[in-house]
C-alpha positions in Angstrom: 127.0 -25.7 33.7 123.6 -24.7 32.2 124.0 -27.1 29.3 125.0 -29.9 31.6 121.9 -29.5 33.7 119.8 -29.3 30.6 121.1 -32.6 29.4 120.5 -34.2 32.8 117.0 -32.8 33.1 116.0 -34.0 29.6 117.5 -37.4 30.4 115.5 -37.7 33.6 112.4 -36.6 31.6 113.0 -39.3 29.1 113.3 -41.9 31.8 110.0 -40.7 33.4 108.1 -40.7 30.1 109.6 -44.2 29.2 108.4 -45.6 32.6 104.9 -44.0 32.0 104.6 -45.6 28.6 105.7 -48.9 30.0 103.1 -48.8 32.7 100.2 -47.4 30.6 100.6 -49.2 27.3 100.7 -52.8 26.3 103.9 -54.4 25.2 105.2 -57.9 25.2 108.3 -59.9 24.2 108.2 -61.0 20.5 110.1 -63.8 18.8 109.2 -63.0 15.2 108.3 -66.5 14.2 106.1 -69.6 14.8 106.7 -73.3 15.5 104.8 -76.5 15.1 105.2 -79.7 17.1 107.5 -82.4 15.7 109.1 -85.5 17.0 111.3 -84.6 20.0 110.5 -80.9 20.0 109.5 -78.0 17.8 110.2 -77.1 14.1 110.5 -73.5 13.0 107.8 -73.0 10.2 108.1 -69.2 9.7 110.4 -66.4 10.7 110.0 -62.7 10.1 113.0 -61.3 8.2 115.1 -59.3 10.6 113.2 -60.6 13.6 114.7 -62.2 16.7 114.5 -65.8 15.5 115.8 -64.8 12.0 118.8 -63.0 13.6 119.4 -65.9 16.0 120.8 -68.1 13.2 117.8 -70.4 13.0 116.3 -71.1 9.6 112.8 -72.4 8.6 112.9 -76.1 9.1 115.3 -76.1 12.0 114.4 -77.9 15.2 114.8 -77.0 18.8 113.9 -79.1 21.9 114.5 -76.8 24.9 114.8 -73.1 25.9 116.8 -71.5 28.8 115.6 -68.2 30.1 117.3 -65.7 32.4 120.6 -66.4 30.7 121.6 -62.8 30.9 122.7 -63.4 34.5 124.6 -66.5 33.5 126.3 -64.7 30.6 127.5 -61.9 32.7 129.9 -64.3 34.4 132.1 -63.8 31.4 131.5 -66.2 28.6 128.0 -67.5 29.1 129.2 -70.6 30.8 127.5 -72.1 33.7 124.4 -74.2 34.4 121.4 -73.3 32.4 117.9 -74.1 33.4 116.4 -75.8 30.4 112.7 -75.9 29.8 111.6 -78.8 27.5 109.6 -77.8 24.4 106.9 -80.3 23.4 104.4 -78.0 21.8 104.1 -74.4 20.5 102.3 -73.5 23.7 105.4 -74.4 25.7 107.4 -71.9 23.7 104.6 -69.2 24.0 104.6 -69.7 27.7 108.4 -69.3 27.9 108.1 -66.2 25.7 105.4 -64.7 28.0 107.6 -65.3 31.0 110.5 -63.4 29.4 111.1 -59.6 29.2 111.8 -57.4 26.2 115.5 -57.4 25.4 116.2 -60.5 27.4 118.7 -63.1 26.1 117.6 -66.8 25.9 119.3 -69.9 24.6 117.5 -72.3 22.1 118.9 -75.8 22.1 118.9 -78.0 19.0 118.4 -81.8 19.2 122.1 -82.3 18.5 123.0 -80.2 21.6 124.2 -77.1 19.8 122.7 -73.8 21.0 121.5 -70.5 19.4 121.2 -67.2 21.3 118.1 -65.1 20.7 117.2 -61.6 22.0 113.5 -61.1 22.3 112.2 -57.8 20.9 109.0 -55.8 21.4 105.9 -56.9 19.5 105.8 -54.4 16.6 101.9 -54.6 16.6 101.6 -53.6 20.3 100.2 -50.3 21.4 103.5 -49.5 23.2 105.4 -49.9 19.9 103.1 -47.3 18.3 103.7 -44.8 21.1 107.4 -45.3 20.9 107.6 -44.8 17.1 107.9 -41.0 17.2 110.7 -41.1 19.7 112.3 -43.9 17.6 112.2 -41.5 14.6 113.8 -38.6 16.5 116.5 -40.8 17.9 117.4 -42.2 14.5 117.6 -38.7 13.0 120.0 -37.6 15.7 122.1 -40.8 15.2 122.2 -40.0 11.4 123.5 -36.5 12.2 126.3 -38.0 14.3 127.1 -40.4 11.5 127.3 -37.5 9.1 130.1 -35.9 11.2 132.4 -39.0 11.2 134.3 -38.6 7.9 134.7 -34.7 7.9 135.8 -34.5 11.5 138.3 -37.3 11.2 139.8 -36.0 7.9 140.0 -32.3 8.7 141.2 -32.7 12.3 144.0 -35.2 11.5 145.3 -33.4 8.4 145.2 -30.0 10.3 147.0 -31.5 13.4 149.7 -33.3 11.5 150.4 -30.4 9.1 150.4 -27.8 11.9 153.0 -29.8 14.0 155.2 -30.7 11.1 156.1 -27.1 10.4 157.9 -26.5 13.7 161.4 -27.5 12.8 163.0 -25.3 15.4 161.2 -27.1 18.1 162.0 -30.6 17.0 163.6 -31.6 20.3 160.8 -30.2 22.4 158.3 -31.6 20.0 159.8 -35.1 20.3 159.6 -35.1 24.0 156.0 -33.8 24.0 154.9 -36.3 21.4 156.5 -39.2 23.3 154.7 -38.1 26.5 151.3 -37.7 24.9 151.4 -41.0 23.0 152.7 -42.9 26.0 150.1 -41.6 28.4 147.3 -42.2 25.9 148.5 -45.8 25.5 148.7 -46.2 29.3 145.1 -44.9 29.6 143.8 -47.2 26.8 145.5 -50.3 28.3 144.0 -49.4 31.8 140.6 -49.1 30.3 140.9 -52.3 28.3 142.0 -54.3 31.3 139.2 -53.1 33.5 136.5 -53.6 30.8 137.8 -57.1 30.1 137.9 -58.1 33.8 134.4 -56.8 34.7 132.6 -57.7 31.4 129.9 -55.0 31.8 128.5 -55.6 28.3 128.3 -59.4 28.4 124.7 -60.6 28.8 123.5 -57.0 29.2 119.8 -56.1 28.5 120.2 -53.0 26.3 117.2 -53.3 24.1 119.4 -53.3 21.0 118.9 -55.6 18.1 121.6 -58.3 17.9 123.8 -58.7 14.9 122.5 -60.8 12.0 124.7 -63.7 11.0 127.2 -62.5 8.5 126.6 -58.9 9.4 130.2 -58.3 10.6 133.4 -58.0 8.7 135.2 -61.4 8.6 137.9 -61.9 11.2 141.5 -61.5 9.9 145.0 -61.3 11.1 146.7 -58.1 12.3 148.6 -58.1 9.0 145.3 -58.3 7.2 144.1 -55.2 9.2 147.3 -53.3 8.2 146.7 -54.3 4.6 143.1 -53.1 4.8 144.3 -49.7 6.0 145.6 -48.7 2.6 142.7 -47.3 0.5 142.7 -48.5 -3.1 140.1 -45.7 -3.8 140.2 -42.6 -1.5 136.9 -41.3 -2.7 135.2 -44.7 -1.9 136.8 -44.7 1.5 135.5 -41.2 2.2 132.0 -42.3 1.3 131.9 -45.3 3.7 131.8 -44.9 7.5 133.0 -48.5 7.7 136.4 -47.6 6.2 137.6 -45.3 8.9 141.0 -47.0 9.0 141.6 -46.0 5.4 140.4 -42.5 6.0 142.8 -42.1 9.0 145.7 -43.6 7.0 145.1 -41.2 4.1 144.7 -38.2 6.4 148.0 -39.0 8.2 149.9 -39.4 4.9 148.3 -36.3 3.4 149.1 -34.2 6.5 152.7 -35.5 6.6 153.4 -34.7 2.9 151.6 -31.4 3.1 154.5 -30.2 5.4 157.0 -31.1 2.6 155.1 -29.3 -0.2 156.6 -26.2 -1.8 155.3 -22.7 -1.1 152.8 -21.2 -1.8 150.9 -24.5 -2.0 151.8 -25.7 1.5 150.3 -22.6 3.1 147.3 -22.5 0.8 146.3 -26.1 1.4 147.0 -25.9 5.2 144.9 -22.8 5.5 142.1 -24.5 3.5 142.0 -27.5 5.8 142.3 -25.3 8.8 139.3 -23.3 7.6 137.4 -26.5 6.8 138.2 -27.9 10.3 136.8 -24.8 12.0 133.6 -25.0 9.9 133.2 -28.7 10.6 133.8 -28.0 14.4 131.0 -25.4 14.2 128.8 -28.0 12.5 129.7 -30.5 15.2 128.9 -28.1 18.0 125.5 -27.4 16.3 124.7 -31.1 16.1 125.9 -31.7 19.7 123.7 -28.8 20.8 120.8 -31.2 20.0 122.2 -33.6 22.6 119.5 -33.0 25.2 116.7 -33.8 22.8 118.5 -36.8 21.3 119.1 -38.2 24.8 115.4 -37.6 25.7 114.1 -39.5 22.7 116.7 -42.3 23.2 115.8 -42.7 26.9 112.1 -42.9 26.2 112.7 -45.5 23.5 115.0 -47.7 25.7 113.2 -47.4 29.0 109.8 -48.0 27.5 111.1 -51.2 26.1 113.3 -52.6 28.9 112.2 -50.6 32.1 114.9 -50.5 34.7 116.8 -53.4 33.2 118.9 -51.2 31.0 120.3 -49.2 33.9 122.2 -52.1 35.6 124.7 -52.6 32.7 124.9 -48.8 32.1 125.8 -48.2 35.7 128.4 -51.0 35.7 129.8 -49.5 32.4 130.0 -46.0 34.1 131.7 -47.5 37.1 134.3 -49.2 34.9 135.0 -45.9 33.1 135.2 -43.9 36.3 137.5 -46.6 37.8 139.8 -46.5 34.8 139.9 -42.7 34.8 140.8 -42.8 38.5 143.6 -45.3 38.0 145.1 -43.2 35.2 144.7 -39.8 37.0 145.6 -40.9 40.5 148.2 -43.6 39.9 149.7 -43.5 36.4 150.2 -39.7 35.9 151.4 -39.1 39.5 154.0 -41.9 39.1 155.2 -40.2 35.9 155.3 -36.8 37.7 157.4 -38.3 40.5 159.8 -40.3 38.3 160.4 -37.9 35.4 159.2 -34.6 36.7 160.6 -34.9 40.3 157.6 -33.1 41.6 154.9 -33.7 44.2 151.7 -34.7 42.4 149.6 -33.5 45.2 151.2 -30.0 45.3 150.9 -29.9 41.5 147.2 -30.8 41.6 146.5 -28.1 44.1 148.3 -25.6 41.9 146.3 -26.7 38.8 142.9 -26.5 40.6 141.6 -23.5 38.6 142.2 -25.3 35.3 140.8 -28.6 36.5 137.6 -27.0 37.8 137.2 -25.1 34.5 137.6 -28.4 32.6 135.0 -30.1 34.8 132.4 -27.3 34.2 133.0 -26.8 30.5 133.7 -30.4 29.3 136.0 -28.8 26.7 139.8 -28.9 26.6 139.8 -26.1 24.0 137.6 -23.8 26.1 139.7 -24.5 29.1 143.0 -23.8 27.3 143.3 -20.0 28.3 142.9 -20.9 31.9 145.3 -23.9 31.6 148.0 -21.6 30.1 147.6 -19.0 32.8 147.5 -21.6 35.6 150.6 -23.6 34.4 152.6 -20.4 33.9 151.7 -18.4 37.0 150.8 -21.1 39.6 153.1 -23.9 38.2 155.9 -21.6 37.2 156.6 -23.2 33.8 158.1 -21.0 31.1 156.0 -19.6 28.3 158.4 -21.3 25.9 157.2 -24.7 27.1 153.6 -23.9 27.7 153.0 -22.1 24.4 154.0 -25.3 22.6 152.9 -28.2 24.8 149.5 -27.0 26.1 147.9 -25.9 22.8 149.2 -29.2 21.2 147.9 -31.1 24.2 144.4 -29.6 23.9 144.4 -30.8 20.3 145.9 -34.3 20.4 146.4 -35.4 24.0 143.1 -36.9 25.0 143.9 -39.6 27.6 140.5 -39.6 29.1 138.8 -39.7 25.7 141.0 -42.5 24.5 140.2 -44.6 27.6 136.5 -43.8 27.3 136.4 -44.8 23.6 138.1 -48.1 24.3 135.8 -49.0 27.1 132.7 -47.9 25.2 133.6 -49.9 22.1 134.5 -53.1 24.1 131.4 -52.8 26.2 129.2 -52.8 23.0 131.3 -55.5 21.5 130.8 -57.7 24.6 127.0 -57.1 24.3 126.9 -58.1 20.6 129.2 -61.0 21.3 126.9 -62.3 24.0 123.9 -61.7 21.7 125.5 -63.8 19.0 127.5 -63.6 15.7 130.3 -61.4 16.9 133.6 -62.4 18.4 136.0 -59.9 20.0 139.2 -61.5 19.0 142.8 -60.4 20.0 143.1 -58.8 16.5 139.9 -56.8 17.1 141.1 -55.7 20.5 144.4 -54.6 19.0 142.5 -52.7 16.4 140.5 -51.0 19.1 143.7 -49.9 20.8 145.2 -48.5 17.7 142.0 -46.7 16.6 141.3 -45.4 20.0 144.8 -43.8 20.0 144.4 -42.3 16.6 140.8 -41.3 17.1 141.7 -39.5 20.4 144.4 -37.6 18.6 141.8 -36.5 16.1 139.1 -35.8 18.7 138.2 -32.1 18.9 138.3 -30.4 22.3 134.5 -29.8 22.4 131.9 -31.4 24.6 131.0 -35.0 23.6 133.3 -35.0 20.6 134.8 -38.3 21.8 131.5 -39.9 21.1 131.7 -39.0 17.4 135.1 -40.6 17.3 133.8 -43.7 18.9 131.5 -44.1 16.0 134.5 -44.5 13.7 135.9 -47.4 15.8 132.5 -49.2 15.8 132.2 -48.8 12.1 135.7 -50.2 11.6 134.7 -53.3 13.6 131.5 -53.7 11.6 129.3 -53.0 14.7 126.0 -51.1 14.5 126.3 -47.5 15.5 123.0 -47.5 17.4 124.8 -48.7 20.6 126.9 -45.5 20.7 123.6 -43.5 20.8 122.5 -45.5 23.9 125.8 -44.5 25.6 124.8 -40.8 25.0 122.3 -41.3 27.9 125.1 -41.4 30.4 127.7 -39.5 28.5 127.5 -36.1 30.1 128.9 -36.9 33.6 131.5 -39.1 32.0 132.4 -36.3 29.6 133.0 -33.9 32.5 135.3 -36.4 34.2 137.3 -37.4 31.2 137.9 -33.7 30.3 139.4 -33.2 33.7 141.7 -36.2 33.0 142.6 -34.7 29.6 143.6 -31.3 31.1 145.3 -32.9 34.1 147.5 -34.9 31.7 148.3 -31.8 29.7 149.5 -29.9 32.7 151.6 -32.9 33.9 153.1 -33.1 30.4 154.0 -29.4 30.5 155.7 -29.8 33.9 157.6 -33.0 32.9 158.8 -31.5 29.6 159.9 -28.3 31.5 161.9 -30.4 33.9 163.6 -32.3 31.1 164.5 -29.0 29.5 166.3 -28.0 32.7 163.8 -25.6 34.1 163.9 -25.2 37.9 160.6 -23.2 38.1 158.1 -26.0 38.4 157.2 -27.1 41.9 159.8 -29.1 43.7 159.0 -32.6 44.9 157.8 -32.5 48.5 
């Protein structure tokens, strides 16, 4: 609990410092370009490379005749449709007045004379005093994000190879393993679908003011069919795939194949390579724990940077995002899993939850499925009366690959950020992209380590596969700790339900009877 409080305290400190900087320093919205009057409107005469106007899709020489402010509220209706309040632009002073009336991070529409529109997200003036004060925190936040990026490939590769190779050697438990895998994959998919439905219905990221730079045109991988995605999964060069965070599909595909064929290798090579990857996995997990130990300071720097830019505006979409995650977790834990317990386990979900209370409380306090595992094993065996034969196989495996809450969280987080970048321009969350999110959330949750905030590292791999900036995941760090505690409870709750259901299908009468 000490670490949780440390994260929350540093987050609160970051919010306070950000608000102080916003109140005590000068900062204003910045468009990054200039206009001159022309017939029927304004003509763009200069645009700073990488600035808001440059990212909007406008080019020097393009014309606009009106601007609509406050469009974030309109965009949050779902697709940006709705009546816009257009302000005619007859002189550069008109645009400057509209810019002065807007806030940093706000979305606005620019209308061309032909009626087409471009979306722009106003940034902070880089020459303002506030920007100078924010720069040290910006540097620290970027360093922390770089450390997270550093973990993506080694965590994905070692965890998946180790997991697949370890499971593949248990030939005598093939029937038990088949039931366990079917349960784990099914519940993870149920969780992902629940999360995707809720985040699609409520659109927490659409029109949000997050203070993140929008995508530049052409900055995303081109859309392709699902068959194209499958084709892109096969790495023509494994070394090149391992050196590029944007090729996570190829890394996952290679790791799955490598782990599967490792189980078929002759001795002594099979044992040697498996032990090598197991050792690498433990070293990488130690490295990940070391990086995640810096979480309080990364959250502090991030909150200072974001709050100083946007003020309270950033909290509305983040609170809505948190509500969607909590709602989806509640649906999965209180509806989906109890139904499975009733139908396949023939047990009372309420009685089972009461029996599992020690494991669930430990999961909430540690945010770690792995650290909770000893308590989970003892609770399921002694209080749930499931045999050691079942628990010794299902629960350690579940702590490694069954991450229902993590899969749900990754899906919602990625779609939330995709909605933001979609509303800010030049990204479209197609059905193919959503299917890709589902598949990668499932695979990434299998590879997610049972340590606090490891799911966030896996989220980076999905964002990279979609061609989205990884900066957005760092923003979600600010509210990750309470969500991490809740999703770990869901992970462990699903593990215990799985052990009980598998025990029932194996003919055991020990687990609690339905009541």
